[in-house]
GUZADO-287749 format. One line per field, with one value per residue: residue number from 0; residue in one letter; x, y, z of N, C-alpha, C in turn. Coordinates in pm, whole numbers, plus 50000, padded with zeros to 5 digits. Example, Ala and Ser with C-alpha at 12.3 -4.5 7.8 and 13.67 -1.06 7.14 Angstrom:
BEGIN
seq	[0,1]
type	[a,s]
n_east	[51319,51285]
n_north	[49431,49775]
n_up	[50780,50708]
ca_east	[51230,51367]
ca_north	[49550,49894]
ca_up	[50780,50714]
c_east	[51320,51290]
c_north	[49670,50003]
c_up	[50780,50787]
//
This chain:
BEGIN
seq	[0,1,2,3,4,5,6,7,8,9,10,11,12,13,14,15,16,17,18,19,20,21,22,23,24,25,26,27,28,29,30,31,32,33,34,35,36,37,38,39,40,41,42,43,44,45,46,47,48,49,50,51,52,53,54,55,56,57,58,59,60,61,62,63,64,65,66,67,68,69,70,71,72,73,74,75,76,77,78,79,80,81,82,83,84,85,86,87,88,89,90,91,92,93,94,95,96,97,98,99,100,101,102,103,104,105,106,107,108,109,110,111,112,113,114,115,116,117,118,119,120,121,122,123,124,125,126,127,128,129,130,131,132,133,134,135,136,137,138,139,140,141,142,143,144,145,146,147,148,149,150,151,152,153,154,155,156,157,158,159,160,161,162,163,164,165,166,167,168,169,170,171,172,173,174,175,176,177,178,179,180,181,182,183,184,185,186,187,188,189,190,191,192,193,194,195,196,197,198,199,200,201,202,203,204,205,206,207,208,209,210,211,212]
type	[m,t,s,r,w,l,s,p,v,v,i,g,a,m,l,i,f,v,a,v,v,y,p,s,l,p,a,e,v,p,t,h,w,n,y,r,g,e,v,d,g,w,s,s,r,e,w,g,a,f,f,a,p,v,l,a,t,a,l,w,l,l,l,t,l,l,r,k,v,d,p,r,r,r,n,y,e,r,f,d,a,t,f,w,l,i,v,n,l,v,v,m,f,l,g,a,m,h,v,l,a,l,g,s,a,l,g,w,g,i,d,m,t,r,w,v,l,v,l,l,g,l,m,f,a,g,l,g,n,y,m,p,r,l,r,s,n,w,w,m,g,v,r,t,p,w,t,l,e,s,e,t,v,w,r,a,t,h,r,v,a,g,y,t,f,v,a,g,g,l,v,a,i,v,a,a,l,l,p,t,g,l,a,f,v,v,a,m,i,g,l,a,l,a,a,v,i,p,v,v,y,s,y,i,a,y,r,r,e,r,t,a,g]
n_east	[50082,50213,50390,50498,50438,50185,49965,49945,49938,49686,49541,49628,49447,49189,49181,49188,48965,48755,48838,48729,48454,48336,48263,48006,47885,47627,47497,47501,47580,47539,47641,47598,47411,47148,47028,46897,46941,46877,46929,47060,47211,47382,47646,47837,47917,48203,48322,48209,48363,48624,48686,48738,48971,49161,49131,49265,49504,49600,49580,49766,50001,50013,50025,50275,50419,50351,50475,50754,50777,50717,50774,50864,50962,51178,51030,50916,51037,51009,50767,50721,50611,50391,50282,50241,50074,49842,49794,49733,49525,49360,49319,49270,49024,48862,48893,48739,48505,48450,48432,48187,48028,48014,47949,47705,47591,47582,47385,47374,47235,47324,47305,47384,47402,47437,47669,47850,47855,47955,48191,48305,48297,48511,48731,48762,48792,49041,49227,49219,49388,49626,49668,49802,50052,50147,50376,50444,50332,50257,50074,49923,49692,49565,49563,49578,49602,49694,49808,49993,50167,50282,50455,50383,50128,50032,50109,49951,49662,49614,49634,49395,49257,49296,49145,48860,48859,48848,48598,48388,48431,48357,48046,47936,47988,47784,47557,47498,47314,47063,46783,46751,46742,46762,47001,47186,47181,47270,47536,47683,47655,47845,48073,48121,48146,48358,48589,48552,48592,48867,48975,48875,48982,49250,49258,49209,49422,49634,49580,49605,49856,49993,49880,50006,50229]
n_north	[49892,50127,50192,50388,50293,50135,50286,50322,50111,50065,50208,50104,49865,49968,50102,49836,49729,49873,49829,49586,49585,49806,49771,49654,49880,50102,50422,50634,50698,50673,50919,51069,51030,51127,51224,51045,50782,50794,50837,51101,51229,51233,51118,51094,50781,50765,50964,50881,50641,50685,50906,50871,50703,50881,51096,50988,50937,51187,51322,51146,51206,51486,51515,51381,51548,51822,51763,51788,52067,52176,52384,52291,52087,51911,51792,51576,51348,51232,51122,50993,50734,50726,50971,50822,50610,50733,50890,50649,50541,50716,50723,50444,50454,50582,50444,50216,50357,50407,50144,50085,50255,50205,49980,50008,50128,49888,49791,49640,49622,49795,49975,50280,50465,50358,50220,50417,50564,50359,50309,50599,50616,50414,50521,50737,50644,50486,50727,50857,50702,50728,50991,51151,51053,51232,51514,51888,52050,52180,52069,51865,51703,51865,52194,52483,52828,52827,52557,52565,52753,52653,52407,52229,52313,52189,51905,51845,51887,51727,51465,51508,51501,51258,51094,51202,51170,50878,50835,50954,50830,50553,50649,50717,50451,50287,50445,50386,50167,50274,50411,50515,50811,50931,50826,50934,51189,51148,51038,51236,51481,51350,51300,51576,51696,51554,51663,51952,52005,51928,52170,52361,52304,52345,52645,52704,52535,52706,52942,52889,52820,53048,53214,53060,53094]
n_up	[50032,50027,49814,49547,49320,49308,49260,48977,48888,48975,48810,48556,48587,48594,48325,48175,48274,48156,47900,47858,47900,47781,47495,47585,47690,47723,47489,47658,47963,48319,48548,48736,49105,49262,49639,49670,49547,49272,48934,48798,48594,48331,48092,47790,47648,47608,47773,47966,48019,48042,48213,48470,48494,48356,48550,48791,48679,48629,48891,49040,48898,48947,49240,49260,49114,49279,49547,49487,49437,49675,49932,50182,50118,50207,50453,50337,50361,50607,50601,50381,50327,50425,50265,50002,50063,50126,49894,49737,49844,49772,49477,49467,49570,49375,49168,49262,49239,48992,48872,48981,48890,48588,48609,48706,48460,48323,48414,48646,48876,49104,49431,49438,49606,49898,49841,49758,50029,50191,50041,50074,50362,50436,50328,50470,50719,50679,50575,50841,50999,50933,50973,51197,51102,50916,50817,50838,50533,50253,50084,50152,50404,50724,50631,50764,50845,51076,51164,50982,51073,51305,51405,51647,51655,51422,51478,51684,51611,51357,51505,51644,51399,51330,51497,51434,51169,51153,51315,51167,50931,51002,51099,50824,50694,50876,50868,50600,50626,50688,50600,50242,50201,50453,50535,50360,50494,50731,50670,50534,50730,50932,50795,50748,50994,51098,50924,50951,51236,51286,51170,51336,51584,51537,51527,51783,51927,51860,51944,52211,52230,52133,52396,52613,52523]
ca_east	[50028,50304,50462,50429,50377,50068,49830,49955,49877,49526,49514,49627,49343,49089,49191,49154,48813,48720,48853,48627,48301,48333,48177,47878,47851,47515,47546,47477,47605,47483,47777,47568,47318,47094,47051,46805,47023,46844,47035,47008,47317,47415,47746,47834,47979,48334,48360,48184,48433,48776,48710,48804,49087,49222,49158,49329,49628,49620,49599,49914,50113,50027,50084,50399,50496,50355,50590,50887,50770,50683,50886,50881,50983,51220,50954,50851,51140,50958,50665,50723,50542,50243,50219,50205,49959,49724,49790,49702,49408,49250,49328,49171,48845,48829,48889,48611,48374,48444,48359,48047,47959,47986,47866,47522,47561,47582,47227,47415,47131,47391,47250,47483,47411,47478,47802,47920,47890,48039,48376,48379,48359,48630,48836,48773,48880,49161,49303,49213,49434,49770,49646,49896,50181,50183,50467,50388,50367,50207,49956,49823,49669,49504,49671,49526,49713,49757,49903,50132,50263,50323,50467,50327,49991,50029,50078,49818,49566,49642,49624,49244,49183,49317,49020,48745,48805,48798,48482,48316,48419,48233,47935,47918,47959,47676,47474,47476,47229,46959,46666,46831,46754,46859,47175,47268,47211,47346,47673,47730,47667,47951,48168,48143,48225,48507,48686,48582,48632,49010,48969,48846,49067,49376,49300,49213,49525,49729,49566,49639,50021,50015,49873,50109,50411]
ca_north	[49981,50244,50212,50493,50231,50106,50410,50332,49950,50053,50314,50010,49777,50042,50089,49723,49679,49954,49773,49463,49646,49913,49728,49680,50013,50174,50519,50741,50615,50756,50975,51156,51014,51205,51128,50913,50683,50823,50914,51248,51290,51117,51154,50999,50666,50794,51040,50783,50529,50738,51037,50844,50679,51010,51185,50902,50968,51330,51304,51083,51296,51631,51518,51358,51690,51913,51733,51825,52197,52242,52452,52217,51925,51797,51701,51436,51217,51215,51080,50935,50611,50781,51005,50725,50513,50825,50889,50515,50488,50782,50648,50298,50512,50644,50326,50166,50459,50390,50012,50082,50391,50156,49844,50108,50135,49776,49703,49525,49681,49881,50080,50374,50576,50299,50191,50527,50615,50268,50369,50740,50540,50337,50609,50854,50565,50469,50841,50899,50617,50789,51145,51171,51074,51380,51625,52029,52052,52265,51994,51719,51687,51996,52319,52620,52911,52792,52439,52587,52855,52592,52289,52174,52309,52088,51769,51819,51925,51568,51360,51529,51466,51113,51035,51253,51088,50738,50816,51008,50724,50478,50719,50675,50296,50257,50526,50305,50074,50337,50413,50597,50967,50958,50764,51026,51321,51123,51041,51383,51532,51290,51347,51748,51723,51484,51745,52076,51945,51968,52302,52482,52287,52398,52761,52709,52524,52789,53044,52834,52809,53172,53285,53019,53132]
ca_up	[49975,50040,49687,49463,49166,49309,49181,48819,48872,49000,48690,48459,48609,48577,48182,48132,48276,48051,47758,47858,47954,47663,47361,47639,47768,47629,47430,47753,48079,48465,48628,48893,49151,49407,49736,49721,49486,49162,48834,48745,48523,48215,48012,47689,47698,47600,47877,48126,48066,48060,48306,48601,48462,48326,48673,48877,48648,48674,49023,49082,48864,49028,49353,49268,49118,49367,49668,49444,49440,49789,50035,50291,50055,50293,50535,50263,50390,50714,50581,50243,50282,50456,50161,49912,50109,50112,49727,49679,49900,49671,49393,49483,49575,49225,49074,49277,49205,48829,48857,49026,48760,48494,48646,48718,48327,48265,48459,48762,48999,49219,49520,49444,49749,49984,49797,49771,50136,50253,50027,50162,50521,50421,50288,50558,50781,50624,50599,50981,51092,50888,50958,51254,51074,50822,50861,50784,50396,50187,49974,50211,50535,50772,50595,50801,50857,51215,51152,50893,51135,51408,51439,51753,51626,51330,51542,51778,51500,51304,51606,51641,51296,51314,51587,51383,51041,51176,51354,51040,50856,51062,51089,50704,50691,50946,50819,50496,50681,50704,50468,50176,50234,50589,50533,50300,50542,50844,50666,50508,50837,51007,50709,50737,51110,51061,50821,51019,51382,51304,51110,51446,51690,51492,51579,51930,51957,51815,52016,52338,52256,52186,52512,52691,52513]
c_east	[50086,50381,50405,50409,50248,49941,49845,49914,49725,49479,49493,49505,49189,49056,49119,49031,48727,48691,48744,48505,48277,48214,48033,47802,47729,47553,47576,47520,47555,47620,47759,47450,47280,47100,46958,46847,46975,46938,46966,47117,47381,47546,47732,47914,48162,48392,48321,48304,48563,48794,48785,48940,49192,49246,49235,49488,49663,49627,49731,50031,50126,50059,50235,50483,50498,50468,50696,50929,50739,50809,50952,50912,51066,51151,50919,50895,51128,50880,50584,50595,50407,50185,50163,50064,49840,49699,49690,49567,49279,49218,49227,49051,48811,48799,48764,48482,48348,48388,48244,47969,47891,47948,47684,47536,47518,47442,47288,47315,47211,47285,47351,47485,47485,47634,47919,47950,47964,48222,48404,48406,48495,48759,48864,48861,49019,49274,49339,49326,49591,49751,49799,50066,50249,50273,50412,50423,50243,50050,49868,49804,49566,49577,49558,49643,49787,49841,50035,50212,50337,50353,50382,50176,49958,50012,49958,49686,49540,49612,49447,49172,49193,49174,48868,48733,48794,48657,48399,48301,48344,48097,47900,47875,47803,47567,47379,47373,47099,46888,46777,46848,46812,46985,47259,47334,47309,47520,47719,47774,47796,48053,48203,48205,48378,48587,48690,48604,48794,49071,48968,48930,49195,49404,49302,49341,49627,49715,49594,49801,50041,49982,49975,50252,50407]
c_north	[50126,50294,50298,50411,50154,50168,50355,50200,49959,50124,50177,49921,49838,50063,49912,49674,49782,49891,49627,49517,49724,49873,49738,49766,50056,50327,50644,50617,50703,50804,51062,51063,51123,51150,51026,50781,50678,50873,51038,51328,51218,51164,51047,50860,50705,50858,50934,50666,50560,50848,50960,50805,50786,51094,51120,50952,51101,51363,51280,51176,51413,51618,51481,51516,51781,51884,51775,51963,52247,52280,52416,52106,51833,51724,51568,51331,51163,51127,51011,50826,50659,50853,50928,50615,50644,50869,50759,50486,50581,50730,50520,50331,50522,50521,50223,50234,50402,50230,50008,50175,50283,50012,49879,50088,50010,49695,49589,49551,49731,49962,50189,50444,50495,50249,50275,50585,50510,50294,50493,50697,50518,50430,50698,50756,50557,50586,50883,50800,50641,50923,51170,51155,51170,51460,51734,52028,52132,52200,51896,51758,51839,52128,52424,52730,52890,52675,52498,52653,52797,52449,52172,52155,52198,51942,51746,51819,51773,51473,51385,51483,51298,51050,51086,51188,50958,50748,50886,50907,50590,50503,50710,50544,50261,50349,50480,50194,50149,50346,50528,50729,51016,50894,50848,51126,51296,51090,51171,51474,51443,51312,51480,51753,51697,51575,51912,52064,52006,52117,52392,52447,52337,52561,52776,52659,52644,52926,53036,52840,52969,53259,53217,53084,53322]
c_up	[49988,49930,49581,49337,49183,49237,49058,48802,48861,48860,48601,48465,48545,48406,48126,48169,48217,47932,47763,47866,47814,47547,47432,47677,47639,47562,47535,47850,48213,48491,48766,48942,49231,49513,49752,49625,49318,49060,48767,48665,48435,48137,47875,47727,47711,47730,48009,48148,48097,48177,48413,48595,48440,48447,48766,48827,48668,48823,49084,49035,48931,49155,49365,49219,49206,49519,49638,49447,49587,49871,50126,50245,50150,50386,50479,50311,50497,50733,50462,50229,50308,50343,50035,49907,50071,49961,49693,49689,49827,49536,49341,49481,49431,49131,49125,49266,49056,48769,48876,48921,48669,48482,48636,48551,48250,48310,48569,48872,49109,49276,49520,49592,49876,49945,49810,49913,50224,50196,50059,50309,50523,50400,50381,50693,50801,50645,50751,51063,51038,50923,51056,51228,50985,50894,50786,50627,50358,50071,50044,50373,50579,50740,50649,50842,51012,51224,51054,50945,51276,51413,51521,51716,51498,51375,51603,51683,51419,51386,51621,51496,51267,51398,51478,51245,51068,51237,51251,50937,50899,51057,50949,50698,50770,50878,50670,50515,50677,50603,50357,50164,50368,50584,50443,50369,50686,50812,50629,50633,50910,50956,50742,50879,51114,51028,50897,51187,51413,51282,51277,51546,51641,51554,51753,51996,51960,51943,52175,52321,52237,52332,52611,52672,52547]
//
């Protein structure tokens, strides 16, 4: 999971999947679902088939480049394995979403809302487990003016983010068992709080540090 080459392997698998199912795809494929799990957005077969692999490739290349131009690039040596693990998690999430979307177009009878919530929950929980290992940088983690100003605030905030992301992910997974409309609302509240609480905490921790200093 920490190899920088895992993402390209996943992207290759996505393209192989496209090659296998492409002849069977309809002229238009679903690309967006509302909170009830109903399709409310469509695209051409070409766009639907290749958008996710292209997005995953662009993401992998962009993050590979951004770490090289980060003013704090020396810090990446301190969390190199975690960096690539997080990149791989996101690319794998895109790959799973890609399979589900094309499977839906092929008539697999997929409940997209529930599957998306489960996948989001797993990704958040996975990210939460590794948040505390991130070191100060400009591109990954809880990047607020207060975490970027203080290494102490950065570490404390990412410990909190580890807990909130895991909790938010578990809420999303459990919410997938609820009635569809309610499931979406509960999961989004849980995930939003998971992201917002560390931001608020970073300000509180910064003010506390400044007062103590």
